[in-house]
N, C-alpha and C positions, 0 to 999 in steps of 0.2 A: 768334717765338722759341720753340723747343721747351722744354717744362717739364723742369727738372732733376730727375732721379730719384735714388733711393738707389743704384742700379746705377752711375750716373755718378760719385757720390762714392766708391764702392768702387774703381772703375777708377783714378781719379786718386790715391787714397791707397794703392793696391796691396794691398788687403785684400778681405775678403768682405763681402757685404751684411749678414750676421749681425753682424759686428764693428761695422759702422756703426750698426746698431740698438742694440747694447750701449752704444755711446758716447752716442747720442742719449737713450736711456732710463736711463742710469746703471745698467745691469745688464740681465739678471740675472747675467751672468758678468763677471768683471773683465777689463779691457783694459790691456795694458802701456802705460806712460807715453809711450814713443816712438810707438807705434801710435796712441794717442789724439790726440797732437799732430798727426800726419799727417791723421787723419780730420777734426779740427777745422779744420785749414788748408784741406783740400779743400772742406769745407762753406762756409767763408768765401769762397774763390776762386770757387766755382761759384754762390754765392748760394742754396744749397739751403734750402728751407723744408719741414719735415716736415708731412705731411698728418695733422693731428690727428684729423680725422673718421675716416679709415681706421684709424688707430691705435686709436681708441676702439672701432670696430666689431670689430677683431681681438681686443682684450683684454676687451671688454665693460665697460670702465671708461674714464672720462675723467680729465683732469688738474684736474677741478673739485671743489670742496668746497661743499656747500650749507650755508647758515647762515640759520636762521629766528629772528627776534627779534620781541618784542611790538610795539616802536615805536622805530625808529631815530632818531626826532627827540629822544628823551630822552637826555640826556648820557651816562648810564651805558651804555646799549645802544650808542650811537654809538661810545664809546671802546672798548667790548668788541669790536664789529665790526671796528674798525680794528686792534686787537691781533690778532684772528684772521686778518685779511687779511695782516698783516705776517708772522705765523708761517707761514702757508700759502705765501707767496712765498719764504720761506727754504727751503722744501721743494719748490719747483718747481710749486706748485699755485696756481690762481686760485679766487676765492670769488664765489659767487652769493648775494645777500642777498634775503630775502623778509620782509615785515612782516606778522605775523598780525593786527595791530590788536586784540589781545586777543579774538579771535573764533575759535571752534572750527573753523568751516568754512574760514576762510582758512589756519589752521595745517595742516589736512588737505590743502587745495589745494596748498600749497607742498611738503608731504611727497610727495604724488603726483608733482608736477612734477619735483622734484629727483631722486627715486629713479628716475623714469622716464627721466631723462637719463643714468642710470648714473654718477652722481657717485662719485668715489673715496672720499668720506666725507660724512657729514651731521651737523651740529651743531645742536642744538635748544635755544634758550632758551624754555622752555615758557611759555605765556600763562596756564595755569590747570590744572585737574584733568586734562585731556587724555585722557579715556577714548576719544574718537574717534581721536585721534592714536595711541594705543596699539594700537588695532585695525588701523590702517593700517600701522603698523610691522610688526606680526605678519603681515599679509597679504603684505608684500614680503619677509619673513624677512631684514630688514636690520638691521645694527648702527647705531644712532643714539646719538651721544654727547650727553648732557644737560649743559648748561652753566648755572651760576648757580642753577638750580632743578631739583629731582628730585621730580616728582609721584609719588604712590603708584601710579598706574595704569601707569607705564612702568618696567620693571625692566631698564633698560639702563645702560651704564657712565656715570659722572657725574663732573663736576669742579665742586665747590661750595666755599663758604666756611663757616667756623664762625660762622654768622649769630647764633645764640643767644648764644654767648660774647662776640662782638663787641659786640652791643647791650647786654649786661649790663655790659660793661666801660665803655662810654661813659656809660651811665646812672649807674653808681657814681661816675664821675669828676665828673659834675654834682652829685651828692649830696655829694661831698667838698668842694664849695664852701660847704656849710652851708645849702643851700636846704631849706625845710620839706618839699618833695616835688618830684617831677619829673612833669609831664604827658607823655603820648605821643600823637603824631600818627601813627596807623597807616593801614591801607588801608581801602577801602570795604567789603570782604568780611569779615563777622564770623565766618564759619565756619572753625574751626581746621582746618588741613590740613598734614600732614607734608610737608616739602620746599618749602614756600612761604617764601621769604626774608622777606617782610614780616611774615607771621605769626610767624616765628622771631624777628624783631626785637622784636615785641611781647612774645613769651615771655621774651626776655632782659631787657627792661624790667621785666616783672613779677617776675622772679627778683631783680633788683637792689633793687627796692622792698621785696620780702618780706624780703630779708636785712637791710635797714635798719629793719624793723619798721613799714613804712608801707603804708597801704591804697592800692589802685589803683582803688577804686570811684569812678566818676564822673570819672576822670582820663584815660581813653582816648577820643580823638576820631578820627572817621573822615574821611578826605580822599583824593581821588584822588592818584596818585603824582606828577603833574606840578605844577610851580610855580604855574601860573595858577589852577587850582582850589584848590590848597592855600592860596594867597594869600587867596581869598575866604573859606575856612573860618577862616583865622587872623584876618581882620578881625573876624568875629563873636566869636571866642573872646577876642581881646585887648581888644576894646571892652567886654566884659561885666564884671559886678561881681566875678566870681571868676577874675580873670586869674591864671594860674599863674606862679610865680616862675622856672620853668625848663621847657623843652620839648625832648624828644628826638624827632626825626622818623625815620620808617622809611626815608626816602630823602633824599639831599642836595637833590634838586629841590624836595621839599616844604619843606625848611629854607630854601631860597632864597626861596620864596614867603612864609614866615613872617617873614624878615628884611625883605622889602619891606613887608609889612603893618605891622610894628613901626615902621619909618621913617615910614610915612604917618600913623600914630597918634601920632607923636612919643614913642615909648617907647624909652628908651636901652638898647641892647644892648652890653655885658652888665650894666650897672649895675642896670637895672630888670627885665631879662629875659635869662636865659641860654638859648642855643640850640645844639643839636648835631644833626648829621645822620648819614647812613650811606651809604657808597659811595666817598667820596674822589674825586669827579669833579674834573677839573682846575680848573673854575671855582670850586670851594670855597675855593681859596687866594686868589681875587681878589674875593670878596664884601666888603662893608663892614658890620661888621668881618669879617675872614677867619673861615671856618667851621670849628669843631671837628667832626671826623667820624671815622669808622672805615672802614678799607679794607684792601685786600690787593694783592698783586703781580698786576695784571691781565695783564701780558705773560706771566708764568709760567703763569697759568691758561690763557691762549690757546694757548700752546705745548703744554701737556698735553692740551688738548682736540683739537688738530689731530693730534698724535701718536696719540692713541687712535682718532681717526676714520679715519686712513689705515693703521692697523695697525703703526705703528712702536713701539708700547708692548707688542708681543707678544714672547713668548719664541720659541725656535727651533721649537717645536711648534705655533705659531699660537695660543697661549693668552695672554690678557691677563694681565700681571703685576699690574695693579691695576684693579679694577672701580670703585672709588670713590677719588677724590683730593680730600681736604678740605684747603683752604689756611687758614692762621691769619690772624687779623685784627689789624691794628695800629691803635692810637689815634693820630690826627693832631691834636695839640693846637694850637689857634689862639685868637684873642682872643674869639670869640663866647661862650665858656664862662666867661670871666672871668680866664683866665690871661694874664699879661703876656708870657711868653716862649713861643715856638712850638717844637714838637718832637714826638717820638714817646713 
């Protein structure tokens, strides 16, 4: 059976191949409603399937969006990747996902691979300082949208949260329960860096403690971002003689590890230990007790990142209307902090 071509569709619809192309690609020129219906009917009748490879070769762009995340196994990154995929699908795009595994060389590997595929947009959730990634982006002269984290080395458009303000707010909420102080479970890297959300969460904790006239000395503890390693750190911390009355964690995954350690040590949460996290992953509402945390509209962030990546946030002259989109953070109040009622 002969392959159905765009010419066949045009003949059956009684129009030109150019108009068929406009219908398939939703532009660049408008098509009258009646003509569009005839073209779509012809496509359905003939079973025509566009040659996406040929289209990509002609336009030097594909219908793909590249997304690089540090670790898709972590709930926050998994939920963000899903939100990006949904936003991309609404715009007729597909998403390729690569895991950097918090390693420079893998981040650069995926940058080269995705940019080499001529993706129509690339979204990077950076794993660290990213000097090598910055050099790669410059070499390709590509626009890369930073999501969640904006390292100093990369001066590209970004979609981020008010991480400092959010962490300050959740820490102040814990202090409002009358605790003598709040300890912080931060990341393993002690080097301050602008644009690192975990470092910003620690900064927010420090600000809230300072406003309350409390010292942070000896009250910051390092732990990896995942629940399994945070659980081991929490076991030592909670079993020690100086167990804190309250802990704010840089990520919800860490907080879930703390809750597990507290249960194993028979420490009542929140009566003997108040716990709060950051990210508002879906699982936070299902922990025992449900986890107080801070989060934002992940779907809105994903839509903003996709629009920036494919150029839909540009004005008529091809200039971005916003190079930085910062989303506010809301407090999700649940029982792990000591509150009886849940809410924002």
